[in-house]
C-alpha positions in Angstrom: 80.8 52.7 58.0 83.5 52.0 60.5 84.8 53.1 63.8 86.0 56.7 64.0 88.4 58.3 66.4 88.8 62.1 66.8 88.0 65.2 68.7 84.3 65.9 69.2 82.3 68.8 70.6 79.1 67.9 72.4 76.5 70.2 70.7 73.4 68.7 72.2 72.7 66.4 75.1 69.5 65.2 76.9 68.7 62.2 79.0 68.3 59.9 76.0 70.8 61.0 73.4 73.6 63.4 72.4 75.0 64.9 69.3 78.8 65.1 68.7 80.4 67.3 66.1 83.8 66.2 64.8 85.9 69.4 65.0 88.2 68.4 62.2 85.8 67.3 59.5 82.6 68.9 60.8 80.6 65.6 60.5 77.8 65.3 63.0 77.2 62.0 64.9 73.9 61.5 66.7 74.3 59.1 69.6 71.7 56.4 70.3 72.1 57.1 74.0 73.8 59.7 76.2 77.0 58.2 77.8 76.9 61.0 80.4 78.1 63.9 78.4 77.0 67.6 78.6 76.8 70.3 76.0 80.1 72.1 75.5 82.3 69.2 76.5 85.2 68.2 74.3 85.9 64.5 73.9 88.9 62.7 72.5 86.9 59.6 71.7 86.1 56.7 69.4 82.6 56.3 68.1 81.1 53.4 66.2 77.9 53.2 64.0 75.0 51.2 65.6 73.9 48.2 63.6 72.0 47.3 61.6 71.2 50.6 59.9 74.2 52.6 61.1 72.3 55.9 61.3 73.2 56.5 65.0 76.4 56.1 66.8 77.8 54.9 70.2 80.8 56.1 72.1 83.1 53.1 72.4 86.1 54.7 74.1 86.9 58.1 75.7 90.6 59.0 76.0 90.0 62.5 77.4 87.1 64.6 78.4 87.5 68.4 79.0 85.7 71.7 79.1 87.2 74.7 77.3 86.2 77.9 79.1 85.3 80.9 76.9 85.7 84.0 79.0 85.2 87.7 78.6 88.3 89.5 80.0 88.5 92.9 81.7 91.9 93.4 80.1 92.2 95.6 77.0 93.5 94.0 73.8 97.2 93.7 73.3 99.3 96.1 71.3 99.5 93.4 68.6 95.7 93.3 68.4 95.6 97.1 68.0 98.2 96.9 65.3 96.3 94.2 63.4 93.1 96.2 63.9 94.6 99.3 62.3 94.8 97.4 58.9 91.2 96.2 59.0 88.1 97.7 57.5 85.0 97.7 59.6 83.4 94.2 59.5 86.7 92.4 58.7 88.6 89.9 60.8 92.2 88.7 60.7 93.9 85.7 62.3 97.5 85.4 63.5 99.3 82.5 65.2 100.4 83.0 68.8 104.0 82.2 69.7 103.8 78.6 70.8 100.2 77.3 70.7 97.0 78.9 69.7 95.8 81.8 67.6 94.6 85.4 67.9 91.6 86.6 65.9 91.0 90.4 65.7 87.6 91.7 64.6 86.9 95.3 63.5 83.3 96.2 64.5 81.4 99.4 64.8 82.1 100.7 68.3 78.4 100.8 69.1 78.2 97.1 68.3 81.2 95.9 70.2 79.3 94.5 73.2 77.0 92.5 70.8 80.1 91.2 68.9 81.6 90.0 72.2 78.3 88.3 73.1 78.1 86.6 69.7 81.7 85.2 70.1 80.8 83.9 73.6 77.7 82.1 72.3 79.1 80.9 69.0 79.6 77.1 68.8 82.3 77.7 66.2 84.4 79.4 69.0 84.5 76.1 70.9 85.0 74.0 67.8 88.0 76.1 66.8 89.4 75.9 70.4 89.1 72.1 70.3 90.7 71.9 66.9 93.6 74.1 68.0 93.9 71.9 71.2 93.9 74.9 73.5 92.8 75.1 77.1 90.9 78.3 77.2 89.5 81.2 75.1 89.8 84.8 76.2 87.9 87.7 74.7 89.4 91.2 75.1 87.8 94.3 73.6 87.8 98.0 73.4 84.3 99.4 72.8 85.6 102.9 72.0 87.7 101.6 69.1 85.6 98.7 68.0 88.4 96.2 68.6 87.5 92.6 69.6 90.4 90.2 70.2 89.7 86.5 70.6 92.7 84.7 72.1 92.9 80.9 71.8 95.3 80.1 74.7 97.2 77.0 75.9 
């Protein structure tokens, strides 16, 4: 194995070690020690396998270290989100690019389950992985519980 540079999400961290998920290829790298990272951080970094067995990794360089906030918004979904929702069957999701950077995901959920869907998106590691892969600065979740619309906006 050799050194690897990329964008990593810290998925686990304790005093002794940490786990990084490469957001592009989904490979998981268990670190032999924690270089001071916390769960939820996104690193632009280089990692290298630890000799002699190369089953654990060490961070050899960090170019950037960020947190991407995932927030529940009090604002209603946009007109575009309602238009996209109109074409969805319950349980479906659609994705569209934003003008500029990012994406918008619209989910059609049973109205009674809208709050649960929002909570799931807030807690889902995949939300942060996607945000890191898209190179955005924040994620905003808008929803309309009466209509069963959940809009996940990946924003610059």
